[in-house]
C-alpha positions in Angstrom: -28.1 -5.4 -9.2 -27.4 -2.1 -7.4 -23.8 -3.2 -6.6 -23.2 -4.1 -10.3 -24.7 -0.8 -11.5 -22.6 1.4 -9.0 -19.4 -0.5 -9.9 -20.1 -0.2 -13.7 -20.5 3.6 -13.3 -17.2 3.7 -11.4 -15.4 1.8 -14.1 -16.7 4.0 -16.8 -15.7 7.1 -14.9 -12.1 5.8 -14.6 -11.9 5.2 -18.4 -13.3 8.7 -19.1 -10.6 10.3 -16.9 -7.9 8.2 -18.7 -9.2 9.4 -22.1 -9.4 13.0 -20.9 -5.9 13.1 -19.5 -4.6 11.5 -22.7 -5.8 14.6 -24.6 -4.1 16.9 -22.1 -0.8 15.1 -22.2 1.9 17.1 -23.9 5.0 15.0 -23.8 7.3 12.9 -21.6 7.3 15.1 -18.6 3.5 15.0 -18.5 3.3 11.2 -19.0 5.9 10.5 -16.3 5.2 13.3 -13.7 2.1 15.2 -14.8 4.3 18.1 -15.8 5.4 18.5 -12.2 2.4 20.7 -11.6 0.3 18.9 -9.0 -1.5 20.9 -6.3 -1.8 19.9 -2.7 -5.2 18.1 -3.0 -4.0 15.9 -5.9 -0.6 15.1 -4.3 -2.1 14.4 -0.9 -5.0 12.2 -2.1 -2.8 10.5 -4.6 -0.3 9.6 -1.9 -3.2 8.4 0.3 -4.8 6.3 -2.4 -1.6 4.8 -3.6 -0.6 3.8 0.0 -3.9 2.3 1.0 -4.8 -0.7 -1.1 -7.5 -3.3 -0.6 -5.4 -4.7 2.2 -6.2 -1.5 4.3 -9.8 -2.6 4.5 -9.4 -6.4 4.4 -6.2 -6.9 6.3 -5.8 -3.7 8.3 -9.5 -3.5 9.2 -10.1 -7.3 9.6 -7.0 -8.3 11.6 -8.2 -6.5 14.7 -10.9 -9.3 14.9 -7.9 -11.5 15.9 -5.5 -9.1 17.6 -7.8 -6.5 19.2 -7.4 -2.8 19.7 -3.7 -3.1 20.3 -3.5 -3.7 16.5 -5.7 -0.6 15.8 -3.7 1.7 18.1 -0.2 0.8 17.1 -1.1 0.7 13.4 -2.8 4.1 13.5 0.1 5.6 15.6 2.8 4.4 13.2 0.8 5.5 10.1 0.5 9.1 11.3 4.1 9.2 12.6 5.6 8.1 9.4 3.3 10.1 7.2 4.5 13.2 9.1 8.2 12.2 8.8 7.8 11.4 5.1 6.4 14.8 4.2 8.8 16.7 6.5 12.1 14.8 6.0 11.8 13.2 2.5 9.5 15.4 0.5 11.4 18.8 0.3 14.9 17.4 -0.2 13.8 14.8 -2.7 11.9 17.4 -4.7 15.0 19.6 -4.7 17.4 16.8 -5.7 15.1 15.7 -8.6 15.1 19.3 -9.9 18.9 19.6 -9.6 19.5 16.3 -11.5 16.5 16.7 -14.0 15.4 13.2 -13.1 12.0 11.7 -13.9 12.2 8.5 -11.9 13.4 7.4 -8.5 16.1 5.1 -10.0 17.3 7.9 -12.2 17.8 10.1 -9.1 19.9 7.3 -7.6 21.8 6.9 -10.9 22.6 10.5 -11.2 24.3 10.4 -7.8 25.8 6.9 -7.7 26.1 5.6 -11.2 24.4 3.2 -13.6 24.8 0.1 -11.4 22.7 1.6 -8.6 20.1 2.8 -11.1 19.8 -0.6 -12.7 19.6 -2.4 -9.3 16.9 0.0 -8.1 14.9 -0.5 -11.3 15.3 -4.3 -11.1 14.0 -4.3 -7.5 11.0 -2.2 -8.5 10.1 -4.4 -11.4 10.5 -7.8 -9.8 9.1 -7.1 -6.3 6.4 -4.7 -7.4 5.2 -7.5 -9.7 4.9 -9.9 -6.7 3.3 -7.1 -4.6 0.7 -6.7 -7.3 -0.2 -10.4 -7.1 -1.7 -9.9 -3.6 -3.6 -6.8 -4.7 -5.0 -8.5 -7.8 -6.0 -11.5 -5.7 -7.8 -9.4 -3.1 -9.7 -7.5 -5.8 -10.6 -10.7 -7.7 -11.9 -12.4 -4.5 -14.0 -9.3 -3.6 -15.5 -9.0 -7.1 -16.3 -12.7 -7.0 -18.4 -12.1 -3.9 -19.8 -8.7 -4.9 -20.9 -9.5 -8.4 -21.3 -13.3 -8.2 -18.8 -13.8 -11.0 -15.9 -16.3 -11.3 -12.6 -15.2 -9.6 -10.8 -15.2 -13.0 -13.3 -12.7 -14.4 -12.8 -10.4 -11.3 -9.0 -10.5 -11.9 -9.4 -9.6 -15.6 -11.8 -6.8 -15.0 -9.5 -5.2 -12.4 -6.4 -5.5 -14.6 -8.0 -4.5 -17.8 -9.5 -1.2 -16.6 -6.4 -0.2 -14.7 -4.1 -1.0 -17.7 -6.3 1.0 -20.1 -6.5 4.2 -18.2 -2.9 4.1 -16.9 -1.3 3.3 -20.3 -3.4 5.9 -22.1 -3.3 8.8 -19.7 0.0 8.2 -17.9 0.8 9.8 -14.6 -1.9 12.5 -15.1 -4.5 9.7 -15.4 -3.0 8.0 -12.4 -3.2 11.0 -10.0 -6.7 12.2 -11.2 -8.2 8.7 -10.8 -6.3 8.5 -7.5 -8.2 11.6 -6.4 -11.6 9.9 -7.1 -10.5 6.6 -5.6 -8.9 8.3 -2.6 -12.1 10.2 -1.9 -14.1 7.0 -2.3 -11.8 5.1 0.0 -11.6 7.9 2.7 -15.4 8.4 2.7 -16.1 4.7 2.6 -14.0 4.1 5.7 -15.7 6.8 7.7 -19.2 5.9 6.6 -18.6 2.2 7.5 -17.2 3.0 11.0 -20.0 5.4 11.7 -22.6 3.0 10.5 -21.2 0.2 12.7 -21.3 2.4 15.8 -24.9 3.5 15.0 -25.9 -0.2 14.3 -24.5 -1.2 17.7 -26.2 1.7 19.6 -23.4 4.2 20.1 -20.0 4.2 21.8 -21.4 2.8 25.0 -21.1 -0.5 23.2 -17.5 -0.7 24.3 -18.7 -1.9 27.7 -20.8 -4.6 26.1 -17.8 -5.6 24.0 -15.6 -6.0 27.1 -18.0 -8.6 28.4 -18.6 -10.5 25.2 -17.2 -14.0 24.8 -14.4 -14.2 22.2 -12.0 -16.9 21.1 -9.5 -16.4 23.9 -11.9 -15.5 26.8 -13.7 -12.3 27.6 -13.8 -9.3 25.2 -11.8 -7.3 27.8 -8.7 -8.9 26.2 -9.4 -6.9 23.0 -8.5 -3.8 25.0 -5.2 -5.1 26.4 -1.7 -5.1 24.9 0.2 -8.4 24.4 -2.7 -10.7 24.9 -4.2 -11.5 21.4 -2.7 -12.7 18.1 -2.9 -15.8 15.9 -2.5 -19.0 18.0 1.0 -19.9 16.9 2.3 -16.4 17.9 0.5 -16.6 21.3 2.0 -20.0 21.9 5.5 -18.7 21.1 5.0 -15.8 23.5 5.9 -13.3 20.7 2.7 -11.3 20.6 4.2 -7.9 21.3 7.3 -8.3 18.9 4.9 -9.5 16.2 2.4 -6.7 16.6 5.0 -3.9 16.9 7.2 -5.2 14.0 4.3 -5.7 11.6 2.6 -2.4 12.3 6.0 -0.7 12.1 6.8 -2.4 8.8 3.6 -1.6 7.1 3.7 2.1 8.1 7.4 2.9 7.5 6.9 2.1 3.9 5.6 5.7 3.5 9.2 7.0 3.9 10.8 5.1 1.1 8.5 3.3 -1.3 9.2 4.6 -4.8 5.6 4.7 -5.9 4.8 7.0 -2.9 7.8 9.3 -2.8 7.6 10.0 -6.6 4.6 12.1 -5.7 6.8 14.6 -4.0 8.8 15.1 -7.2 5.5 15.7 -9.1 4.4 18.5 -6.8 4.2 22.0 -8.2 6.4 23.6 -5.6 7.6 23.5 -2.0 4.5 25.3 -0.8 2.4 22.4 -2.0 4.6 20.1 0.0 4.3 22.2 3.2 0.5 22.1 2.9 0.6 18.4 2.1 2.5 17.8 5.4 -0.6 19.0 7.2 -3.3 17.5 5.0 -1.9 14.0 4.4 -1.3 12.9 8.0 -4.7 14.2 8.9 -6.6 12.2 6.3 -4.4 9.2 6.9 -5.1 9.5 10.7 -8.8 9.8 10.4 -9.1 6.9 7.9 -6.8 4.7 10.1 -8.7 5.3 13.3 -12.0 4.4 11.6 -11.0 1.4 9.5 -8.5 -0.2 11.8 -11.0 -0.2 14.7 -13.6 -2.2 12.8 -12.1 -5.6 13.4 -12.6 -5.8 17.2 -16.2 -4.5 16.9 -16.9 -7.5 14.6 -17.3 -9.6 17.8 -20.6 -7.8 18.4 -21.9 -8.4 14.8 -20.5 -11.5 13.2 -21.7 -14.0 15.8 -25.3 -12.8 15.1 -25.0 -14.1 11.5 -22.3 -16.7 11.3 -19.7 -18.8 13.1 -16.9 -16.5 14.2 -14.3 -19.3 14.0 -14.3 -19.1 10.2 -13.2 -15.4 10.5 -10.4 -16.2 12.9 -8.9 -18.3 10.1 -9.5 -15.7 7.4 -9.9 -12.2 9.0 -9.9 -10.6 5.5 -13.6 -11.6 5.3 -14.5 -9.5 8.4 -15.0 -6.1 6.8 -16.8 -7.1 3.7 -19.3 -9.3 5.7 -19.9 -6.5 8.2 -20.5 -4.1 5.4 -23.0 -6.4 3.8 -24.9 -6.9 7.1 -24.8 -3.4 8.5 -25.2 -1.1 5.5 -28.3 -0.7 3.2 -27.8 -2.1 -0.3 -27.1 1.2 -2.1 -24.5 2.3 0.6 -22.8 -1.1 0.8 -22.4 -0.9 -3.0 -20.5 2.3 -2.6 -18.3 0.9 0.1 -17.5 -2.3 -1.8 -16.7 -0.2 -4.8 -14.4 1.9 -2.5 -12.5 -1.2 -1.5 -12.0 -2.1 -5.2 -11.0 1.5 -5.8 -8.3 1.2 -3.1 -6.9 -1.8 -5.0 -6.9 0.0 -8.4 -5.3 3.2 -7.1 -2.3 1.1 -5.9 -2.0 -1.1 -8.9 -2.1 1.9 -11.3 0.9 3.5 -9.5 2.9 0.3 -9.3 2.3 -0.3 -13.0 3.3 3.2 -14.0 6.4 3.0 -11.8 7.4 -0.4 -13.3 6.9 0.7 -16.9 8.8 4.0 -16.5 11.7 2.2 -14.7 12.0 -0.5 -17.4 11.7 2.0 -20.3 13.9 4.8 -19.0 16.2 3.3 -16.5 17.0 -0.1 -18.0 16.3 0.2 -21.7 17.4 3.9 -21.6 14.6 5.0 -23.9 12.5 8.1 -23.6 9.5 7.0 -25.6 5.9 7.3 -24.5 4.6 4.6 -26.9 7.1 2.1 -25.6 6.2 3.0 -22.0 2.5 2.5 -22.8 3.4 -0.9 -24.2 5.3 -1.8 -21.1 2.3 -1.0 -18.9 0.4 -3.7 -20.8 3.3 -6.2 -20.8 4.2 -5.8 -17.1 0.5 -6.2 -16.0 0.4 -9.7 -17.5 3.0 -11.4 -15.2 1.3 -10.7 -11.8 -2.1 -11.3 -13.4 -1.0 -14.8 -14.6 0.6 -15.6 -11.2 -2.6 -14.4 -9.4 -4.7 -17.0 -11.3 -3.3 -19.8 -9.2 -0.2 -18.8 -7.2 2.1 -21.7 -6.3 3.3 -22.0 -2.7 6.7 -20.5 -3.3 5.2 -17.5 -5.0 2.9 -16.9 -1.9 6.0 -16.6 0.2 7.7 -14.2 -2.2 4.5 -12.1 -2.4 4.6 -12.0 1.4 8.2 -10.7 1.5 7.9 -8.3 -1.4 6.6 -5.4 0.7 9.5 -5.8 3.1 12.1 -5.9 0.4 10.9 -2.7 -1.2 11.0 -0.8 2.1 14.3 -2.1 3.4 16.1 -1.8 0.1 15.3 1.9 -0.4 15.0 3.5 3.0 18.7 3.7 4.2 20.0 4.7 0.7 17.4 7.3 0.3 18.1 8.9 3.7 21.8 8.7 3.1 21.5 10.3 -0.4 19.4 13.2 1.0 21.3 13.9 4.2 24.9 12.7 3.7 27.5 12.2 1.0 27.8 8.4 0.7 29.9 6.5 -1.7 28.3 4.4 -4.5 29.7 1.3 -2.9 28.0 2.0 0.4 24.6 2.5 -1.4 25.0 -0.5 -3.6 26.1 -2.8 -0.7 23.3 -1.6 1.6 20.7 -2.3 -1.1 22.0 -5.8 -1.9 22.3 -6.8 1.8 18.8 -5.5 2.6 17.3 -7.5 -0.2 19.1 -10.7 0.9 18.5 -10.2 4.6 14.7 -9.6 4.1 14.3 -12.7 1.9 16.4 -15.0 4.1 14.7 -13.8 7.3 11.2 -14.3 5.9 11.8 -17.9 4.7 14.1 -19.1 7.6 13.4 -17.1 10.8 10.1 -15.2 10.5 8.0 -18.1 11.8 10.4 -18.7 14.6 10.7 -15.2 16.0 7.6 -13.6 14.4 9.4 -10.3 13.7 8.5 -8.9 10.3 11.4 -9.0 7.7 11.5 -5.2 7.3 13.1 -4.9 10.8 16.1 -7.2 10.2 16.3 -5.9 6.6 16.7 -2.3 7.7 19.1 -3.3 10.5 21.3 -5.2 8.0 21.1 -2.4 5.5 22.1 0.3 8.0 25.0 -1.8 9.4 26.3 -2.5 5.9 26.1 1.1 5.0 28.0 2.2 8.1 30.7 -0.5 7.6 31.3 0.5 3.9 31.3 4.2 4.8 34.0 3.6 7.4 36.3 1.1 5.7 35.6 1.2 1.9 34.9 4.8 1.1 
C-alpha cells in the first residue's frame, strides 16, 4: 500500500513538471534544447540520470554477487575516469561547434561538417538502436513494477511508457531535464541510503572480515576480494574472467564520451562556465553513486542466504538489489528506493525518446515542427513497447548489442570531428564498419572470447578511420 502510494505521488509529480514546462516552452529551441540555458545542477544531474538507468541498480549493483568486488572496483574506476574525460575533452569543443553551426541535434552537427549522408546515417543508428536499447529498460521497469505493485508485467510496461511519453511529448527537453533533476536526486539518494542501510544492517564495515570467511558458490568469500577469480561459470571455464570483466566495465563506462543522448546535454548548457563546474560536480556524484551501488552485490552473500536459496540469484543477479532492499529497509524507505529504481529507468527512456523524435523529425524528415516532433515521441515509443511485451530470441541479441553499436559508431567520428579535420569518407566508413564489427562480433565471437563488442567495434572504427584518412582523403 505504501509503495503504491509513493509511486503514485512520483508519477503525478512527473506529469505536473511536464505540464509546467509546456507552458514555459517558447519555440523550437526550447523544445529541442531548453533554450540552451541550463545551469550546472540541471546539466550535471540530467547527465547523471540519463546515464544511469534501471540497469545501474539491477545489473551494476547485482552482478557483483557473481563477480565480486573486482566488478565494483573496475566499474567505479572507469565510470569516474570517462566522466572526467567527457566533461573535459568533449563538452567545451562540442558546445562551441554546435554554436558555430547553429545545430540543434547531434546528427545535425555531423551533417553540417560532413554532409547529409553522415547526418542520415547518424539519425538511423540513433532511431534503430535506441529503440532496441529501450526494450531492455522497458523490460526492467515492467518486471520491477510487477513485483512492487503486484500487477501484471504488461501493466507495468504500459504505466512506464505512458507517463514518460506524456511528459516528454508535452514539455520537450525542458520537461526531460527538470524531471531528470528529480529522478537523478531520487536515484543518487536511493543508492547512498541503500548502501548505508546494508552496512548498518550487517553491523558496520567490520563485516568485510565475516564476508571473507563466508561460503559462496565458488569457495570461500575471500574470492570476492580477488581479481580474476569470479565470473559466470562459462567464462570461468574458458579462463577469460579478466578480459570479460575489463571489457564489460570499459564498454559500459566509455559510453559517457559519445552517446548522443548524453553529450547533447553539453550543447544545452548555458555557457562554458557551466561546463567547467559540471566537470567537477558530475564525476563526483557519479563516483559516490558508483561506489555505493556497485558494492552491494558482493555484500548480498551475507543477506540473501538468510532468506532464500542463493543459487537462484546466481542465475539472475538482477534480483539481488530489489530483494535486499525489501529485506533490509523499512516499508516506507524501500518504497522510496524502488521508486528511485523506476525513476532511473524513466530518466533514460525520456532522453532516448526525445533524441529519437528530434532526429527523425529534423534530420531525416527535414522538418522543424514541434507538433510533428511530439507525434513522433508517441509513435517511436510504441515499437520498443511492443517488442518488450514478448521479445523473440533474435531481438534479445540485438538488444544486447545495441549499447555497443551506439558507443562504437559515434566515438571515433566525434573525437575526429572535434580534434582533427577528417574527410566525410573517413567518418562515414568508420561509422559503417563500427556498426558491422560490433554486430558480427556479438553474434559470432562474443561467447567464444568473452570480450564485449564495444572493444572490437572501436578498434575496427579507429583502423578504418586511419586507413581512409591516409589513402582516400
